[in-house]
C-alpha positions, -999 to +999 in steps of 0.1 A: -094+120-048-106+090-068-080+064-075-096+056-109-090+092-120-054+093-110-040+059-118-055+053-152-030+074-172+002+058-158-006+022-150+010-007-169+005-043-171+039-048-155+026-042-121+017-079-115+028-101-145+020-134-128-016-127-123-043-136-148-064-108-134-045-076-139-048-053-109-053-024-130-076-037-156-105-017-140-087+016-146-087+012-184-116+026-203-131+007-231-118+019-265-086+033-251-062+016-274-034+042-275+000+025-271+024+038-245+042+070-257+016+075-286+004+110-290-033+111-297-047+141-315-080+158-314-110+155-338-103+162-376-069+164-394-056+194-374-022+208-377+009+194-361+026+218-337+061+223-352+073+246-324+097+220-314+087+222-277+087+188-259+055+179-241+060+176-203+042+146-188+014+156-165+021+147-128-007+133-106-003+144-071-014+122-043-033+136-013-005+125+010+031+117+005+041+081+015+073+065+026+085+029+021+104+013+050+123-018+051+134-039+082+162-062+069+161-097+086+199-102+084+204-070+103+174-074+125+187-106+141+218-086+154+201-056+167+203-046+203+172-023+203+139-030+185+135-009+153+171+001+151+174-019+118+144-001+104+153+021+074+133+045+051+138+036+015+120+063-005+092+089-002+068+094-031+040+119-036+028+113-072+012+083-090+040+082-114+066+079-086+046+051-069+046+030-101+082+037-109+091+023-074+067-005-073+076-019-108+113-019-097+111-033-063+108-069-049+074-080-043+065-099-010+070-134-025+106-124-034+116-110+000+137-130+025+120-147+055+118-124+084+116-092+063+091-065+071+082-040+043+061-009+051+043+018+034+034+047+058+023+083+054+053+106+053+066+116+088+049+086+106+074+060+116+061+026+117+068+020+153+045+016+184+065+045+200+056+069+173+032+096+187+007+091+160+007+054+163+009+051+201-029+050+207-036+029+176-038-007+165-038-029+135-060-052+114-042-082+100-048-105+071-028-139+067-018-157+035+000-188+025+036-185+015+041-165-016+004-157-020+002-120-008+016-102-038-017-091-053-034-082-021-003-062-010-007-042-043-044-038-038-039-026-002-014+000-015-037+012-042-065+016-017-043+036+007-027+060-016-061+063-036-077+075-004-105+048-009-114+043+028-141+063+044-120+069+075-086+074+056-075+099+081-074+072+108-048+052+087-011+054+094+001+029+068+004-009+060+030-035+064+037-069+049+056-094+072+074-124+056+075-153+080+084-190+078+051-206+068+029-175+060+028-139+051+007-112+069-005-078+057-016-053+084-031-019+083-021+003+112-045+031+126-044+060+149-071+057+175-080+023+187-109+037+208-127+048+177-147+016+172-169+029+145-139+041+124-119+008+130-146-015+120-154+005+090-117+003+078-116-035+084-148-042+065-139-019+036-105-036+034-120-070+032-143-058+004-114-042-016-094-075-015-124-098-017-110-115+015-136-140+031-119-149+063-126-131+096-099-106+106-091-091+140-080-056+153-052-058+180-045-026+200-009-018+201-009-013+239-023-048+244+003-062+219+031-046+239+018-060+272+006-094+262+026-102+231+009-131+212-017-135+240-034-102+230-070-106+220-088-089+192-106-058+203-128-058+171-135-083+143-146-079+108 
């Protein structure tokens, strides 16, 4: 399913009001000047349907359902078991539901330090222990403080729009808010599938026009070595 075909009818410029380059500009077609809510008729004068029936907006189904998760830093500091403060927020399965949620939630630059905000395929928990994530790993990009909003949106659009050649390998994405930086990571299923992982890393960089090198850390290595874990692949 092409993201251009599904997102165009419902996007608004509210998605990223602080950016001079609107994330959804490329989804608008030249000459499409109809205002929101305007009913556009066909060729010729035509007759107006006076039946009184209300038009039902078309719903654009996504290939997968996705769930937003939030790890609250104020609760996380008091937890006894890792992941016990992680909570699912909402599951969406249409383009309209995504924009309704995104336009009414805090973007990364407005989240408190220590917060983790996830968007994962439905029925996959964003935990190393989840059976689907257990043998995988993650690609990570870093950003200065309050500079990840646009890239977070572009990452979400690439995920839900199935823009990756190896999209079946993807579990979801997370943005981590830390003291001096923000990090966005894409989690995948099978770390041993080098070709698929490298393809995902390279495509992600292209989608975001990200020029720095990024590394892929295997979850198992991260669990054993923590911050000393080395990148298995780079892109």
